[in-house]
C-alpha positions in Angstrom: 84.6 117.6 173.5 86.5 114.8 171.8 90.2 115.0 171.6 92.0 113.6 168.6 95.8 113.6 168.8 97.7 114.8 165.7 100.7 112.5 166.4 101.3 109.3 168.2 104.2 108.9 170.6 106.0 105.9 169.1 109.5 105.0 170.1 112.4 105.2 167.7 113.3 101.9 166.0 116.8 101.0 164.8 117.1 100.4 161.0 119.9 97.9 161.6 120.6 95.6 164.7 124.4 96.0 163.8 125.6 99.1 162.0 125.8 98.9 158.3 129.3 99.1 156.7 128.3 99.1 153.0 130.9 100.6 150.6 128.2 101.5 148.0 124.5 101.5 147.5 123.1 98.1 146.5 120.8 97.9 143.4 117.2 97.4 144.6 115.4 95.1 142.2 111.7 94.2 142.4 110.9 91.0 144.3 108.0 88.6 144.7 109.1 88.1 148.3 107.6 90.6 150.9 110.3 92.5 152.7 110.9 91.6 156.4 111.8 94.1 159.1 115.5 94.3 160.0 118.8 94.9 158.0 117.7 98.3 157.0 113.9 97.6 156.5 111.3 99.2 158.7 107.7 98.0 158.7 105.6 101.2 159.1 102.3 99.5 159.9 101.3 99.6 163.6 100.0 96.1 163.1 100.4 93.6 160.3 96.6 93.4 160.2 96.2 97.1 159.5 97.0 98.7 156.1 97.5 102.1 157.8 100.9 103.8 157.9 102.0 107.2 159.4 102.1 110.2 157.1 105.5 111.2 158.4 108.6 109.6 160.0 111.4 111.2 161.9 114.9 109.8 161.0 118.1 110.4 163.0 121.4 109.2 161.5 124.3 108.0 163.6 127.4 106.0 163.1 130.9 105.1 164.2 134.1 106.9 163.3 135.2 110.4 164.1 133.4 113.8 164.2 133.2 115.4 160.8 133.2 112.0 159.0 130.6 111.9 156.2 128.4 109.2 154.7 125.6 109.0 152.1 122.2 107.8 153.3 119.5 106.7 150.9 115.9 106.1 151.9 113.5 104.0 149.7 109.8 103.3 150.1 108.7 99.8 149.4 105.2 99.0 148.1 103.4 96.0 146.7 102.4 95.9 143.0 98.9 94.4 142.4 99.5 91.7 145.1 102.2 90.2 142.9 105.6 91.8 143.7 107.3 94.5 145.7 109.2 97.5 144.3 111.7 100.0 145.8 111.1 103.7 145.1 113.9 106.2 146.1 112.5 108.9 148.4 115.5 110.8 149.6 119.3 110.8 149.7 121.3 112.9 152.2 124.9 113.5 153.0 125.3 113.0 156.8 128.2 114.5 158.8 128.9 113.1 162.2 129.1 115.5 165.1 130.4 114.9 168.7 127.1 114.0 170.4 127.2 110.4 171.5 124.7 107.9 172.9 125.0 106.3 176.3 126.7 103.1 177.5 124.2 100.2 177.2 121.7 102.5 175.5 119.9 102.3 172.2 122.7 104.4 170.7 126.0 103.6 172.4 128.6 106.0 173.9 130.9 105.0 171.0 128.4 106.1 168.4 128.1 109.7 167.1 124.9 111.3 165.9 125.0 113.2 162.6 124.7 116.9 163.3 124.6 118.0 159.7 122.4 116.6 157.0 122.3 118.0 153.4 120.1 116.7 150.6 122.4 115.1 148.0 122.4 116.3 144.5 120.7 113.1 143.5 117.9 113.7 146.0 114.5 112.4 144.9 112.1 114.7 146.7 111.3 118.3 147.2 112.1 120.1 150.5 109.0 121.1 152.5 106.8 118.9 150.3 108.2 115.4 150.8 110.8 116.1 153.4 112.2 118.5 155.9 115.8 118.5 157.2 116.6 120.0 160.6 120.3 120.3 160.6 121.7 122.3 163.5 125.4 121.7 162.7 126.2 122.4 166.4 126.9 118.8 167.6 123.3 118.1 168.5 121.3 115.5 166.6 120.1 116.4 163.2 116.9 114.8 161.8 114.8 114.3 158.7 111.1 114.5 158.6 110.0 112.4 155.7 106.6 112.0 154.1 106.1 108.2 153.8 103.8 108.6 150.8 101.8 105.6 151.9 104.7 103.2 151.5 104.3 100.1 153.8 108.0 99.7 154.3 111.1 101.9 154.3 114.6 100.8 153.5 117.6 102.8 154.6 120.9 102.2 152.8 124.4 103.6 153.5 127.4 104.4 151.4 130.5 104.7 153.6 132.8 105.5 150.6 131.8 109.2 150.8 133.8 109.7 154.0 135.7 107.8 156.6 133.1 106.4 159.0 133.3 102.8 160.0 129.5 102.2 160.4 126.2 103.8 159.9 122.7 103.4 161.3 119.4 105.3 161.7 116.6 105.6 164.2 113.2 105.8 162.6 110.2 107.1 164.6 106.6 107.2 163.4 105.1 110.7 163.7 
């Protein structure tokens, strides 16, 4: 009997090397330049030679500030248009509330950074719950997460708007599912 796994065990990847501190969402215009991973962009391909991407990703939001600080988080898919240019398509926007759960000193998420324990689809959300995304939001100081349908996009971009609360920085972990 042949066994075919339903999910691969990929590690989480940080959206930003240094937490984002944006005061608003940037306008995302089309570009003739292919995006590069880093500064909020995640390349979903397992290899640059393969045009295959995961169907779903798991996203954990975290940041710096105090428990109960809120921030808006917007996720875009980025795809090429006829081998000529790249476009951003908004997939989801959530309001994230930081809890008290922290990372660990010298870890991927530090002991000074707090995981969001509450995630709520924003009124400007672009998808449909249970079809294009699922939000697991315990609101109990454990890490909340988003399961997001990648819709075949090659790249994801995650943007933050800190003006919605008082956090001093925001970031996300993205895991291929």
